[in-house]
Rosetta silent file (secondary structure, phi, psi, omega in degrees, C-alpha in Angstrom):
SEQUENCE: MRFFKEFYLGLSSYWFALLFVKKYKLWWMVLLPAILMLGIYHFGFLLQHHKIVHTIQTMNDINWYLILLFVEMGISLMFMNFSKYLMVGLLSPLLTYLSAKTEKLLTGKKYPFTLKQFKNDIVRAVKLVLRNLFWYYLFFAIIYLISSIFWENPKNSPIMFIFFILAAYYYGFSFLDYINERKKLSVVESVFFVRKHFGLTLGIGVIYSLMIFVPVNLSYLFLNTEGSTPFLQQLLYFTLHLFLWLLASFSPILACISASISMQKMNN
SCORE:     score description
SCORE:     0.000 S_00000001
   1 L     0.000  -36.147 -178.789   -4.402   12.451  -27.048 S_00000001
   2 H   -63.058  -35.939  179.521   -4.733   14.779  -24.065 S_00000001
   3 H   -57.964  -50.779 -176.756   -5.095   11.790  -21.757 S_00000001
   4 H   -67.373  -36.577  178.850   -1.747   10.287  -22.811 S_00000001
   5 H   -64.115  -45.694 -179.295   -0.001   13.666  -22.788 S_00000001
   6 H   -73.941  -32.110  176.918   -1.162   14.437  -19.256 S_00000001
   7 H   -62.787  -44.614  177.451   -0.561   10.855  -18.121 S_00000001
   8 H   -64.314  -37.674  178.083    3.070   11.131  -19.245 S_00000001
   9 H   -60.875  -43.247  178.652    3.302   14.517  -17.533 S_00000001
  10 H   -63.898  -40.233  179.612    2.167   12.942  -14.261 S_00000001
  11 H   -67.813  -50.132 -174.380    4.685   10.108  -14.591 S_00000001
  12 H   -69.216  -21.505 -177.957    7.664   12.239  -15.621 S_00000001
  13 H   -64.741  -21.731  179.462    7.054   14.826  -12.897 S_00000001
  14 H   -67.008  -35.564  177.211    8.433   12.366  -10.319 S_00000001
  15 H   -64.540  -43.405  178.835   11.905   12.629  -11.844 S_00000001
  16 H   -68.656  -30.530  176.558   11.742   16.407  -11.633 S_00000001
  17 H   -66.001  -39.414  178.363   10.411   16.094   -8.078 S_00000001
  18 H   -64.041  -42.743  176.580   13.471   14.059   -7.137 S_00000001
  19 H   -64.773  -35.519  179.084   15.748   16.720   -8.625 S_00000001
  20 H   -64.213  -44.627  178.685   13.687   19.361   -6.805 S_00000001
  21 H   -61.838  -42.644  179.527   14.204   17.613   -3.461 S_00000001
  22 H   -65.209  -42.707 -177.042   17.933   17.371   -4.124 S_00000001
  23 H   -64.544  -43.308 -175.344   18.216   21.018   -5.193 S_00000001
  24 H  -100.960    9.720  174.516   16.388   22.444   -2.186 S_00000001
  25 L    52.925   58.386 -179.072   17.623   19.823    0.305 S_00000001
  26 L  -101.632   17.407 -177.976   14.187   18.607    1.365 S_00000001
  27 H   -58.779  -31.521 -175.631   15.352   15.112    2.355 S_00000001
  28 H   -61.217  -20.813 -176.793   14.564   15.833    6.004 S_00000001
  29 H   -69.272  -13.648  178.538   10.846   15.774    5.246 S_00000001
  30 H   -74.089  -16.624 -175.668   10.926   11.984    4.993 S_00000001
  31 H   -61.168  -46.148 -176.956   11.506   11.765    8.763 S_00000001
  32 H   -64.147  -51.862  177.839    7.909   12.448    9.780 S_00000001
  33 H   -62.543  -32.568  178.845    6.216    9.918    7.447 S_00000001
  34 H   -65.802  -45.811  178.697    8.898    7.341    8.302 S_00000001
  35 H   -67.374  -40.528 -179.695    8.312    7.746   12.043 S_00000001
  36 H   -61.905  -40.989  179.469    4.554    7.923   11.544 S_00000001
  37 H   -64.590  -39.893  175.859    4.566    4.669    9.612 S_00000001
  38 H   -61.432  -43.419 -179.898    6.509    2.970   12.396 S_00000001
  39 H   -64.144  -43.593  179.261    4.018    4.270   14.951 S_00000001
  40 H   -62.785  -45.186  179.625    1.010    3.133   12.936 S_00000001
  41 H   -62.302  -45.668 -177.488    2.519   -0.300   12.408 S_00000001
  42 H   -62.541  -41.203  178.907    3.456   -0.682   16.073 S_00000001
  43 H   -64.197  -44.353  178.057   -0.040    0.308   17.210 S_00000001
  44 H   -64.079  -37.932  178.453   -1.615   -2.141   14.778 S_00000001
  45 H   -63.397  -42.804  178.910    0.816   -4.860   15.885 S_00000001
  46 H   -63.814  -41.359  179.248   -0.130   -4.338   19.545 S_00000001
  47 H   -65.151  -41.107 -177.276   -3.826   -4.498   18.704 S_00000001
  48 H   -64.960  -32.837 -177.259   -3.378   -7.624   16.623 S_00000001
  49 L  -100.707    5.543  178.173   -1.585   -9.438   19.459 S_00000001
  50 L   -77.630  131.883  178.919   -3.765   -8.062   22.248 S_00000001
  51 L   -98.920  125.471 -179.274   -5.780  -10.737   24.010 S_00000001
  52 L   -80.434  121.395  177.021   -9.266   -9.758   25.084 S_00000001
  53 L   -97.690  109.162 -175.653   -9.992  -10.806   28.646 S_00000001
  54 L  -144.250  122.631  179.288  -13.733  -11.163   28.925 S_00000001
  55 L   -74.728  121.360 -177.937  -15.732  -13.365   31.286 S_00000001
  56 L  -106.390  114.326  179.007  -18.301  -15.298   29.285 S_00000001
  57 L  -126.112  -31.196 -177.837  -21.300  -16.493   31.256 S_00000001
  58 L  -125.115  171.426  176.815  -24.335  -15.622   29.166 S_00000001
  59 H   -62.373  -34.401  177.875  -25.264  -15.343   25.491 S_00000001
  60 H   -63.630  -37.105  177.061  -25.058  -11.557   25.857 S_00000001
  61 H   -63.996  -38.169  178.402  -21.434  -11.928   27.026 S_00000001
  62 H   -63.922  -43.344  179.453  -20.667  -13.955   23.896 S_00000001
  63 H   -60.428  -46.064 -179.549  -22.177  -11.257   21.697 S_00000001
  64 H   -65.875  -37.014  178.226  -20.114   -8.515   23.353 S_00000001
  65 H   -62.582  -44.452  179.982  -16.969  -10.643   23.139 S_00000001
  66 H   -65.879  -37.760  178.499  -17.464  -11.175   19.396 S_00000001
  67 H   -63.997  -47.664  179.159  -18.160   -7.464   18.867 S_00000001
  68 H   -61.648  -41.124  179.525  -14.986   -6.457   20.736 S_00000001
  69 H   -63.182  -43.934 -179.593  -12.982   -9.080   18.857 S_00000001
  70 H   -63.877  -43.508 -178.990  -14.324   -7.887   15.494 S_00000001
  71 H   -64.142  -46.629 -178.720  -13.633   -4.221   16.299 S_00000001
  72 H   -64.970  -40.994  178.486  -10.070   -4.866   17.488 S_00000001
  73 H   -65.417  -39.581  179.871   -9.275   -7.086   14.509 S_00000001
  74 H   -64.059  -44.558  179.932  -10.731   -4.512   12.135 S_00000001
  75 H   -65.810  -43.207 -178.621   -8.722   -1.663   13.627 S_00000001
  76 H   -65.258  -40.822  178.167   -5.493   -3.665   13.695 S_00000001
  77 H   -65.287  -37.812  179.153   -5.902   -4.785   10.081 S_00000001
  78 H   -62.319  -44.344 -178.661   -6.642   -1.216    9.047 S_00000001
  79 H   -72.424  -34.940 -177.144   -3.471    0.039   10.696 S_00000001
  80 H   -76.877  -41.584 -171.572   -1.328   -2.871    9.516 S_00000001
  81 H   -97.857  -27.037 -175.340   -2.537   -3.109    5.909 S_00000001
  82 L  -115.288   23.267 -176.781   -3.761    0.382    5.036 S_00000001
  83 H   -61.928  -32.010 -176.908   -1.174    2.433    6.935 S_00000001
  84 H   -69.635  -34.549  176.767    0.182    3.913    3.707 S_00000001
  85 H   -74.989  -37.570  178.167   -3.195    5.361    2.755 S_00000001
  86 H   -61.158  -30.955  179.804   -3.787    6.571    6.298 S_00000001
  87 H   -59.456  -36.432 -178.588   -0.498    8.440    6.047 S_00000001
  88 H   -59.385  -40.193  179.034   -1.956   10.677    3.333 S_00000001
  89 H   -75.416  -43.927 -177.127   -4.594   11.877    5.789 S_00000001
  90 H   -70.472  -24.456  179.445   -2.382   12.043    8.857 S_00000001
  91 L   -90.439   10.274 -176.903    0.327   13.918    6.958 S_00000001
  92 H   -51.791  -43.922  178.588   -2.097   16.618    5.811 S_00000001
  93 H   -59.376  -44.477 -179.607   -0.390   19.405    7.843 S_00000001
  94 H   -67.450  -44.069 -177.138    3.020   18.571    6.363 S_00000001
  95 H   -70.156  -32.245  175.108    1.717   18.061    2.817 S_00000001
  96 H   -62.600  -45.744  178.057   -0.305   21.286    2.962 S_00000001
  97 H   -64.953  -44.915 -176.633    2.856   23.170    3.899 S_00000001
  98 H   -64.676  -39.797 -179.892    5.002   21.306    1.348 S_00000001
  99 H   -62.696  -44.572  178.991    2.581   21.919   -1.522 S_00000001
 100 H   -67.577  -39.100  179.761    2.536   25.682   -0.881 S_00000001
 101 H   -65.043  -40.017  179.323    6.318   25.770   -0.402 S_00000001
 102 H   -62.209  -45.421  179.484    6.856   23.919   -3.686 S_00000001
 103 H   -63.427  -38.027  178.897    4.707   26.390   -5.604 S_00000001
 104 H   -63.538  -43.143 -179.928    6.554   29.291   -3.986 S_00000001
 105 H   -69.355  -30.222 -179.391    9.943   27.860   -5.005 S_00000001
 106 H   -78.806  -40.610 -171.026    8.691   27.156   -8.534 S_00000001
 107 H  -116.686  -16.963 -175.337    6.918   30.440   -9.242 S_00000001
 108 L    84.063   -2.658 -179.550    7.914   32.856   -6.498 S_00000001
 109 L   -78.832  126.302 -178.331    4.244   33.219   -5.614 S_00000001
 110 L  -113.658  125.985  177.151    3.758   33.408   -1.874 S_00000001
 111 L   -90.824  129.399 -179.798    0.426   32.736   -0.237 S_00000001
 112 L   -61.165  129.812 -177.934   -0.143   34.730    2.964 S_00000001
 113 L   -87.736  127.248  170.727   -0.077   32.372    5.934 S_00000001
 114 L  -133.132  141.895 -178.101   -2.910   32.500    8.434 S_00000001
 115 H   -61.635  -37.092 -179.753   -3.533   29.923   11.115 S_00000001
 116 H   -63.146  -46.048 -179.652   -7.243   29.857   10.268 S_00000001
 117 H   -66.595  -37.784  178.835   -6.605   29.122    6.592 S_00000001
 118 H   -62.396  -42.454  177.346   -3.996   26.512    7.482 S_00000001
 119 H   -64.134  -42.132  179.026   -6.520   24.746    9.725 S_00000001
 120 H   -61.961  -39.575  178.669   -9.156   24.925    6.989 S_00000001
 121 H   -62.424  -42.163 -178.892   -6.702   23.400    4.509 S_00000001
 122 H   -67.651  -44.741  179.652   -5.967   20.517    6.863 S_00000001
 123 H   -59.795  -44.114  179.330   -9.648   19.883    7.634 S_00000001
 124 H   -63.317  -43.191 -178.947  -10.472   19.841    3.935 S_00000001
 125 H   -62.002  -42.931  179.694   -7.574   17.472    3.172 S_00000001
 126 H   -65.758  -43.947  178.757   -8.645   15.040    5.905 S_00000001
 127 H   -60.914  -40.243 -179.214  -12.285   15.149    4.784 S_00000001
 128 H   -67.000  -40.481  177.837  -11.238   14.498    1.198 S_00000001
 129 H   -62.036  -43.245  178.623   -9.092   11.524    2.204 S_00000001
 130 H   -64.771  -40.010  177.560  -12.016   10.066    4.171 S_00000001
 131 H   -61.890  -48.747 -179.035  -14.348   10.697    1.224 S_00000001
 132 H   -64.730  -37.064  178.780  -11.968    9.036   -1.200 S_00000001
 133 H   -63.249  -39.664  178.690  -11.370    6.172    1.206 S_00000001
 134 H   -62.119  -52.340 -179.137  -15.130    5.540    1.408 S_00000001
 135 H   -65.945  -35.748  179.888  -15.620    5.446   -2.374 S_00000001
 136 H   -58.643  -50.093 -177.444  -12.405    3.496   -2.825 S_00000001
 137 H   -79.536  -23.635  173.909  -13.525    0.625   -0.604 S_00000001
 138 H   -65.963  -49.186  177.997  -17.118    0.775   -1.815 S_00000001
 139 H   -65.014  -36.494  178.158  -15.994    0.224   -5.412 S_00000001
 140 H   -62.989  -41.929  179.218  -13.502   -2.383   -4.242 S_00000001
 141 H   -61.967  -40.488  179.014  -16.296   -4.294   -2.486 S_00000001
 142 H   -65.191  -46.388  179.414  -18.379   -4.221   -5.683 S_00000001
 143 H   -61.871  -43.161 -179.098  -15.444   -5.390   -7.819 S_00000001
 144 H   -65.852  -37.622  179.258  -14.581   -8.118   -5.320 S_00000001
 145 H   -64.810  -45.574  178.461  -18.218   -9.282   -5.192 S_00000001
 146 H   -61.986  -41.791  179.543  -18.424   -9.538   -8.981 S_00000001
 147 H   -64.419  -36.114 -179.389  -15.103  -11.402   -9.044 S_00000001
 148 H   -67.718  -30.198 -178.482  -16.354  -13.815   -6.366 S_00000001
 149 H   -74.875  -42.152 -171.748  -19.405  -14.676   -8.455 S_00000001
 150 H  -101.017  -12.269  179.268  -17.624  -15.419  -11.725 S_00000001
 151 L  -130.125  140.453 -179.164  -14.205  -16.641  -10.524 S_00000001
 152 L   -64.205  -41.960  175.780  -13.349  -19.311   -7.973 S_00000001
 153 L  -112.219  103.606 -175.745  -10.420  -17.244   -6.694 S_00000001
 154 H   -56.077  -31.617 -177.308  -11.400  -13.543   -6.819 S_00000001
 155 H   -67.858  -20.451  178.685   -7.773  -12.415   -6.599 S_00000001
 156 H   -92.296    3.668 -179.725   -7.073  -14.103   -9.951 S_00000001
 157 L   -67.186  135.482  179.207   -9.914  -12.261  -11.655 S_00000001
 158 H   -65.065  -20.587 -179.061   -8.783  -10.204  -14.687 S_00000001
 159 H   -83.570   -2.726  179.587  -10.979   -7.317  -13.561 S_00000001
 160 H   -68.771  -15.602  177.276   -8.997   -6.959  -10.325 S_00000001
 161 H   -64.845  -22.227  177.666   -6.598   -4.671  -12.200 S_00000001
 162 H   -62.120  -31.377  179.296   -9.381   -2.080  -11.892 S_00000001
 163 H   -60.267  -42.592  179.190   -8.622   -2.060   -8.170 S_00000001
 164 H   -65.842  -43.947  179.234   -5.099   -0.788   -8.863 S_00000001
 165 H   -62.479  -41.564 -179.975   -6.384    1.883  -11.286 S_00000001
 166 H   -62.553  -44.751  179.131   -9.024    2.924   -8.765 S_00000001
 167 H   -62.773  -44.009 -179.330   -6.449    3.265   -5.989 S_00000001
 168 H   -61.837  -39.895 -179.738   -4.116    5.271   -8.240 S_00000001
 169 H   -61.973  -47.373 -177.463   -6.945    7.629   -9.212 S_00000001
 170 H   -71.984  -32.040  173.777   -7.892    8.442   -5.622 S_00000001
 171 H   -63.023  -49.749  179.643   -4.258    8.823   -4.572 S_00000001
 172 H   -59.756  -39.332  178.167   -3.658   11.268   -7.423 S_00000001
 173 H   -58.361  -46.932 -177.405   -6.864   13.109   -6.544 S_00000001
 174 H   -60.396  -41.681 -177.441   -5.721   13.622   -2.948 S_00000001
 175 H   -75.327  -34.583  178.550   -2.380   15.136   -3.957 S_00000001
 176 H   -71.509  -26.463 -176.220   -3.815   17.395   -6.679 S_00000001
 177 H   -68.450  -22.202  175.904   -6.446   18.774   -4.334 S_00000001
 178 H   -60.978  -37.874  177.941   -3.800   20.604   -2.302 S_00000001
 179 H   -74.616  -42.454 -179.655   -3.273   22.827   -5.363 S_00000001
 180 H   -61.406  -35.165  179.520   -6.985   23.059   -6.160 S_00000001
 181 H   -66.570  -40.282  178.788   -7.707   24.201   -2.618 S_00000001
 182 H   -66.194  -27.436  177.509   -5.187   27.038   -2.911 S_00000001
 183 L   -84.672    8.305  176.244   -6.905   28.080   -6.124 S_00000001
 184 L    66.218   28.092  173.856  -10.129   28.326   -4.077 S_00000001
 185 L   -79.722  139.026  174.933  -11.849   25.475   -5.897 S_00000001
 186 L   -73.235  170.402  179.300  -14.624   23.824   -3.927 S_00000001
 187 H   -61.508  -41.325  178.801  -14.557   20.059   -3.401 S_00000001
 188 H   -62.027  -44.047  178.568  -17.179   19.637   -6.137 S_00000001
 189 H   -65.414  -34.928  177.872  -15.115   21.779   -8.520 S_00000001
 190 H   -66.888  -37.974  176.906  -12.022   19.775   -7.595 S_00000001
 191 H   -60.883  -46.199  178.484  -13.876   16.555   -8.434 S_00000001
 192 H   -62.962  -36.633 -179.320  -14.753   17.929  -11.874 S_00000001
 193 H   -63.612  -49.162 -176.945  -11.139   19.030  -12.362 S_00000001
 194 H   -69.360  -28.648  174.798   -9.605   15.605  -11.692 S_00000001
 195 H   -68.919  -40.601  179.060  -12.221   13.955  -13.900 S_00000001
 196 H   -66.121  -38.020 -179.402  -11.393   16.375  -16.709 S_00000001
 197 L  -108.525   54.374 -176.564   -7.669   15.763  -16.207 S_00000001
 198 H   -60.805  -38.395 -179.679   -7.974   12.027  -15.579 S_00000001
 199 H   -61.613  -45.205  178.931   -4.646   11.293  -17.284 S_00000001
 200 H   -64.003  -45.919  179.745   -2.711   13.642  -15.003 S_00000001
 201 H   -58.775  -45.120 -178.631   -4.489   12.338  -11.908 S_00000001
 202 H   -68.283  -39.925 -179.791   -3.783    8.743  -12.874 S_00000001
 203 H   -60.137  -44.391  178.637   -0.145    9.432  -13.763 S_00000001
 204 H   -66.472  -41.631 -177.924    0.584   10.911  -10.346 S_00000001
 205 H   -71.042  -33.121 -177.795   -1.336    8.152   -8.583 S_00000001
 206 H   -64.043  -47.868 -179.974    0.241    5.259  -10.520 S_00000001
 207 H   -63.814  -42.174  177.750    3.816    6.065   -9.479 S_00000001
 208 H   -60.146  -43.513 -179.844    2.728    6.618   -5.879 S_00000001
 209 H   -62.653  -39.768  179.409    0.871    3.277   -5.930 S_00000001
 210 H   -66.924  -35.430 -179.359    3.936    1.478   -7.306 S_00000001
 211 H   -68.161  -24.513 -179.293    6.142    2.996   -4.605 S_00000001
 212 L  -113.055   11.331 -172.233    3.899    1.562   -1.887 S_00000001
 213 L   -67.426  -46.045 -177.289    2.830   -1.576   -3.784 S_00000001
 214 L   -76.889  124.612 -179.327    5.138   -4.095   -2.106 S_00000001
 215 L   -59.996  140.598  179.170    4.051   -4.742    1.506 S_00000001
 216 L  -104.989  119.388  175.859    6.537   -3.606    4.130 S_00000001
 217 L   -98.936   95.984 -174.288    7.070   -5.932    7.074 S_00000001
 218 H   -69.215  -13.418  178.066    8.642   -3.609    9.606 S_00000001
 219 H   -65.353  -22.875  177.894    9.266   -6.486   12.027 S_00000001
 220 H   -71.966  -11.976  178.835   12.248   -7.393    9.830 S_00000001
 221 H   -76.670   -7.629  179.199   13.877   -4.118   10.876 S_00000001
 222 L  -114.571  101.441 -176.693   14.538   -5.657   14.272 S_00000001
 223 L   -66.627  134.901  179.799   17.157   -8.395   13.955 S_00000001
 224 L  -111.747   99.497 -176.904   16.540  -11.401   16.185 S_00000001
 225 L   -74.566  -13.962 -177.940   19.852  -13.071   17.013 S_00000001
 226 L   -94.475   -5.098 -178.237   18.129  -15.702   19.152 S_00000001
 227 L   -80.145  176.546 -178.938   15.853  -17.010   16.396 S_00000001
 228 L   -86.977  -12.842 -179.828   16.386  -19.991   14.093 S_00000001
 229 L   -71.787  129.802  179.186   16.641  -17.854   10.938 S_00000001
 230 L   -55.312  146.436 -175.741   20.267  -17.545    9.709 S_00000001
 231 H   -61.230  -41.885 -178.755   21.820  -14.148   10.360 S_00000001
 232 H   -63.504  -36.819  177.427   22.649  -13.492    6.684 S_00000001
 233 H   -67.411  -41.103  176.245   19.051  -14.197    5.712 S_00000001
 234 H   -61.788  -40.157 -179.860   17.844  -11.832    8.433 S_00000001
 235 H   -64.931  -37.993  177.808   20.287   -9.204    7.166 S_00000001
 236 H   -64.363  -46.663  177.855   18.935   -9.613    3.627 S_00000001
 237 H   -61.850  -40.623  179.535   15.349   -9.198    4.839 S_00000001
 238 H   -59.863  -47.940 -178.942   16.422   -6.222    6.945 S_00000001
 239 H   -63.432  -44.540 -178.657   18.038   -4.470    3.957 S_00000001
 240 H   -62.363  -49.663 -175.723   15.104   -5.192    1.649 S_00000001
 241 H   -76.386  -23.954  171.859   12.408   -4.014    4.034 S_00000001
 242 H   -65.101  -43.733  177.640   14.450   -1.005    5.142 S_00000001
 243 H   -62.707  -45.720 -179.289   14.572    0.072    1.494 S_00000001
 244 H   -64.769  -37.736  178.547   10.841   -0.576    1.027 S_00000001
 245 H   -64.359  -45.880  178.796   10.039    1.308    4.242 S_00000001
 246 H   -66.433  -37.871  178.321   12.070    4.349    3.160 S_00000001
 247 H   -63.074  -46.885  179.263   10.560    4.186   -0.336 S_00000001
 248 H   -66.242  -36.594  179.992    7.025    4.086    1.068 S_00000001
 249 H   -68.435  -34.478 -177.833    7.845    6.834    3.579 S_00000001
 250 H   -82.630  -16.955 -174.181    9.249    9.098    0.869 S_00000001
 251 H   -59.559  -43.976  179.345    6.376    8.435   -1.552 S_00000001
 252 H   -66.824  -30.006  177.855    3.900   11.057   -0.204 S_00000001
 253 H   -66.827  -48.772  179.461    6.635   13.721   -0.257 S_00000001
 254 H   -64.512  -40.690 -178.884    7.524   13.005   -3.888 S_00000001
 255 H   -64.000  -41.131 -179.984    3.867   12.710   -4.914 S_00000001
 256 H   -63.949  -44.362  178.887    2.991   16.067   -3.350 S_00000001
 257 H   -67.860  -40.256  179.294    5.890   17.824   -5.093 S_00000001
 258 H   -60.782  -39.746  179.065    5.135   16.029   -8.373 S_00000001
 259 H   -61.627  -43.197  179.411    1.543   17.254   -8.288 S_00000001
 260 H   -66.669  -41.976 -179.912    2.706   20.871   -7.937 S_00000001
 261 H   -64.940  -45.498 -177.951    5.330   20.522  -10.674 S_00000001
 262 H   -66.702  -37.508  177.748    2.944   18.874  -13.138 S_00000001
 263 H   -65.830  -39.581  178.816    0.215   21.462  -12.493 S_00000001
 264 H   -64.230  -42.883  179.432    2.710   24.267  -13.070 S_00000001
 265 H   -67.462  -37.916 -179.287    3.871   22.709  -16.353 S_00000001
 266 H   -67.573  -39.016  179.547    0.320   22.099  -17.513 S_00000001
 267 H   -69.559  -28.205  178.476   -0.692   25.709  -16.828 S_00000001
 268 L   -79.715    0.000    0.000    2.325   26.950  -18.758 S_00000001
């Protein structure tokens, strides 16, 4: 029963987070993740379309060419496809500040600010994101391998839904850890906490995952009047992907506030 109660708490906290943003006029905080997402996409786009100029004369030259090609393709795909997860790590300074500010507005409790502690909070948040990213893709590789063995098309495997649950869990973990860090919990203690409160962790992560679920093609934000695509169709794509871009950009802000609100309600 506790799982479902905390799961609902995690889900419903997003509505209260939206009201919280409106009440305290925190809309401006979406600017940084929105700009950051554009930058990440643009960098990945440049890498993806960059042509490697390499003189091939020997077998060793071929090996180096393939290595460079693999590295550039890997980096570009990471930036293009996983930019939303990377945002969680890159936005650590903003989310660290926002999490503490939310708790202060909710409870009146003010944590003394020191530059050293702020740096420690950011370092811990980045390390945790990298840790979660490692386990996330390790488990994904295992799930994908099993699906490849028993199903002709792994993406149609019924066990692939575990991938979504896994992603939601690690997303929720990342946002809850901002509160756990302020409570002086170690990373190990934070791991035990999110396992104990799996429903809450999953509830926060599920909504965040849904907000970033639909891929955003930011190239549609630049209308091409010289192309063959009809203008009205371009305008439709522009509107759709603008909405998805803003939704994805706002998702870490809402998730961070939701984590603080749900933790406060659970403690009460």
